C-alpha positions in Angstrom: 85.2 87.4 95.7 85.1 91.1 94.7 82.4 90.8 92.2 80.3 88.9 94.7 80.4 91.7 97.2 79.3 94.1 94.7 76.4 92.0 93.5 74.8 91.3 96.9 73.8 94.9 97.7 72.6 95.4 94.0 70.3 92.3 94.1 69.2 93.2 97.6 68.0 96.7 96.6 66.3 95.4 93.5 64.4 93.0 95.8 63.5 96.1 97.9 62.3 97.8 94.8 60.3 94.8 93.8 58.9 94.5 97.2 57.9 98.3 97.0 56.2 97.6 93.7 54.1 94.6 94.9 53.2 96.1 98.4 52.8 99.8 98.2 49.3 100.8 96.7 49.6 102.7 93.6 48.3 106.4 93.5 46.1 107.4 90.8 48.8 110.1 89.8 52.0 111.3 91.1 50.7 114.5 92.3 48.1 112.7 94.5 50.8 110.1 95.9 51.5 110.3 99.5 55.2 111.3 100.7 55.8 107.6 101.9 54.8 106.3 98.3 57.1 108.7 96.8 60.0 108.1 99.2 59.6 104.3 98.9 59.5 104.2 95.4 62.4 106.8 94.4 64.8 105.8 97.2 64.8 102.1 96.5 65.1 102.4 92.8 67.9 105.1 93.3 69.8 102.6 95.5 69.4 99.7 93.1 70.5 101.9 90.2 73.5 103.1 92.2 74.6 99.8 93.2 74.0 98.2 89.8 76.1 100.9 88.2 78.9 100.4 90.8 79.3 96.7 89.6 80.5 97.8 86.4 82.1 101.2 87.0 83.8 100.2 90.5 83.7 104.1 91.6 80.9 104.9 93.8 80.7 108.7 92.8 80.2 107.9 89.0 77.6 105.8 89.9 75.9 108.1 92.3 75.9 110.7 89.4 74.6 108.5 86.8 71.8 107.2 89.1 70.8 110.8 90.1 70.6 111.9 86.5 68.3 108.9 85.7 66.0 109.9 88.7 65.8 113.3 87.7 64.6 112.4 84.3 62.2 109.9 85.7 60.9 112.6 88.1 60.7 115.2 85.3 58.9 112.4 83.0 56.3 111.7 85.9 55.4 115.3 86.2 55.1 115.6 82.5 57.8 118.5 82.5 60.5 116.5 80.7 61.1 118.3 77.4 64.2 118.5 74.9 65.6 121.5 76.9 65.3 120.0 80.4 66.5 116.6 79.1 69.5 118.0 77.5 70.4 120.1 80.6 70.3 117.2 82.9 72.3 115.1 80.5 75.0 117.8 80.3 75.2 118.3 84.1 75.5 114.5 84.6 78.1 114.3 81.8 80.1 117.2 83.4 80.0 115.5 86.8 80.8 112.3 85.3 83.8 113.6 83.4 85.0 115.6 86.5 84.8 112.6 88.9 86.5 110.2 86.3 89.3 112.7 85.7 89.9 112.9 89.5 89.7 109.4 90.0 92.4 108.6 87.6 94.9 110.9 88.7 97.1 110.9 91.9 99.7 113.4 93.1 102.8 111.4 91.9 101.5 109.9 88.8 102.0 112.8 86.5 105.8 113.4 87.5 105.5 117.0 88.4 106.0 116.2 92.1 109.3 114.5 92.7 109.6 111.4 95.0 112.0 111.6 97.9 115.4 109.7 97.4 118.1 108.5 99.7 121.1 110.7 99.4 124.0 108.4 98.9 127.8 109.0 99.3 127.1 112.2 101.3 128.7 112.3 104.7 128.2 115.0 107.4 
């Protein structure tokens, strides 16, 4: 049931992305595209990628980080500005954010044993 609740939004946004691809007219280049064409394409594919990654990762911030990295790479490629340096910088930023969110997701306050849990005091009378 939990998997089904994750698959439904992903398939919905992939359907929205397919609708955008089929119904929105193509511009001749990305620099000549209207704001509506750009937003419709990039927002729909961004949400589709986020919810697809969320099926496998089960943590929304990690999915959001990976999807934003892919979108940045797509935008740079469309503008013909993607080169080795910008690609490595974006991958490094995404990796640092991914490792930060993954580390903060797995830890809690009392899991490492540094904070003692409250226990009842037995045998002590006032």
